[in-house]
Structure formats: structure tokens, C-alpha cells
N, C-alpha and C positions, 0 to 999 in steps of 0.2 A: 255546587252552587255557591257556597260561601267562599270557597277558594278562588273561584273565577272572579267574584266581585272584589275580593281583597286584592287579587292580582291586577285588576283594572285600576283600582284606586292607587295602588303602589306604582303602576306604570305612569299614570298621569302626574303624580307628584314628582317622580324621578325625572321626568322630562324637564321640569322647571328648575331643578337643582343644578348648580354648577358642577362641572366635572371633578374638581378637586375634593369637594365635600360629598360627592356622590357615593363613594365606597363606604364611608362612615354612615351616611344616611340609610343606604340599603341594608347595611349590617344591623343597625338599630331597628329598622322596620321589620326585617326578617325575624329578629329575636322577639319582637312584640307579637308578630303573627303566630310564631311557634308557641309562645307563652299563652296566648289566648286559646289556641287549639288544645293545649295540655290542660289548662284550667277548665275549659268546657267539657273535655272528656272526664276529668275527675268529678265534676259536679253531676254530670249525667249518669255516670256509673255508680256514684255514691261510694262511701267507705264502709267497711265492716265495723259494726258496733262491737266493742269489746264487752263481753258479758262479765258478770260478777256474781258472787254469792254472799249473802248476809249470814253471819253467825253471831248470835247475841243471847244474853241472859234476859229472862223475863222476871219480874218481881224481884229484882236484884237488891232492893232495899230491905227485904225481909232477912233477918238473921237465921242461920241454920240452927237446928235443935242441938241440945247439949251433946248427944252421942251420935249424931248423924248429920250429914250435909245434904239437905233436900233443896233442890233447885229446879227451875224450869229454864229450858233453853229453846231457841228457835233457829231454824234454817230456812232461808228464802232463796229460791233459785231464780236468778236473772241471767242465766247463761245463754238464753236464746234457744235452748233445746232441752229435752228430757235428760236428766243427769243423775247418776248413781253416786251416793255419798257413803263412805265408810266412816262411821262415827266411833271414836274411842274415848273412854273415860279413864282418867289417870289420877292417882293420888301420889304425890311426891315422885313423879315420873315412872310409877309402876302401873301397868295397864290392868284395869279391873274388869273392863267389859268392852266388847266390840259389838256393833250393830250396823246393819246396812239399811238404807232407805233410798228410794228413787222418787225424785220430784219432777213434775212437768214444769215447763217454763212458767214463771210467776207464781208457782205453788209454794205454800209455806207449811212446814212441819214443826210442831211443838211437842215437847215431852217433859214430864216431870220425872226426876230421877233422884234416888236416895243412895248416897254412898255411906257405908258404915265407917265410923272412925274408931281408932284405938282409944280405949278408955283407961288404960293403965297409968298414963301420966299426961301432964299438960304439954301439948305439942301443937305447933302450928303446921297445918297441912296445906300444900298447894294442890288445889283441885283444878284439873284441866279437862276441857272438852275440846277435842281435836277432830277435824274432818279432813278427809282425803278425797279428792275428786279431780278428774281431768288432768292428772299429773301435777296437781297443786295441793298444798296443805295449808290450812290455817287453824288457829286455835284461840281460845279464850280461857281465862282462868280467874280464880279468886282464892283467897286464903281463908281457911276455916280453923279456928282455934278452939281446942277443947278446954273446958273449964271443969276442974275437979270439984 
């Protein structure tokens, strides 16, 4: 129905255009009609929303205890489907713990975790929370400094 109406309008306009300019005019008109059809198709079918996952620290302003790094972290799933997360805890790039959790879309998981720190000397430790999911990896970190 739309194509036949477009063709009728196109035919009427082309009748009044001189022969020399007719090829250029027809080309531009056809390009516009094709563009309108493509844009209409894209609008009607929609585009796939790219999902994402939030990984963040809670209560980050609280300092860790002298010989332990206690912190809270959160994961929120916005992937558009149920997603399994492999959570790793690392100190100075050494894996201390792995855990798995599965979240439904728009579900949030929070946990408090305590990492033991070496008390033999004053050292700064890089504490990392790392998640792996859907062939993606993301991580967050902070530095914990021991005070003797």
C-alpha cells in the first residue's frame, strides 16, 4: 500500500520534470524512498539493548581494620537475562577465594568479606574483587595499608 502510493506520487512528479534533469531527480527520489523504508524497518523492529553489570564497593569511606581488610561489595545484573557470576578475591594478584552467584535480571547481590593481611611488616596491599560472566571480566580494587 505504501509502495503503490509512493510510486504514484513519484510518477506524477516525474511527468513534470524535464528530461535532462529526470535521471538525477529519479535517483534522488529512489534513494529517499529506500532510506524511508530502511528507517521505518529499523524503528519498527527496534534495536537490541546492550546489557551491563554493575560492580561496586559499599561503605567505601570506612577504613579497614588494622590486620584485616573488611569491605562490602555489590553486583547488580542489568544483562537482560539470568546471569552466573564467578567472583574472585585477590591480594596483590594472588587469588584467595572464588565464589559463584547467579542473579536474575535487575537483581542485586551484596556481601561483606574480610581478607586477612600479613602483620609482619608495614606493607600496602592491592585488594581486588574481580567478576567473570558472559565471556566478560571486570574488577574493582582498593589499597589496604598495614600499620605496625
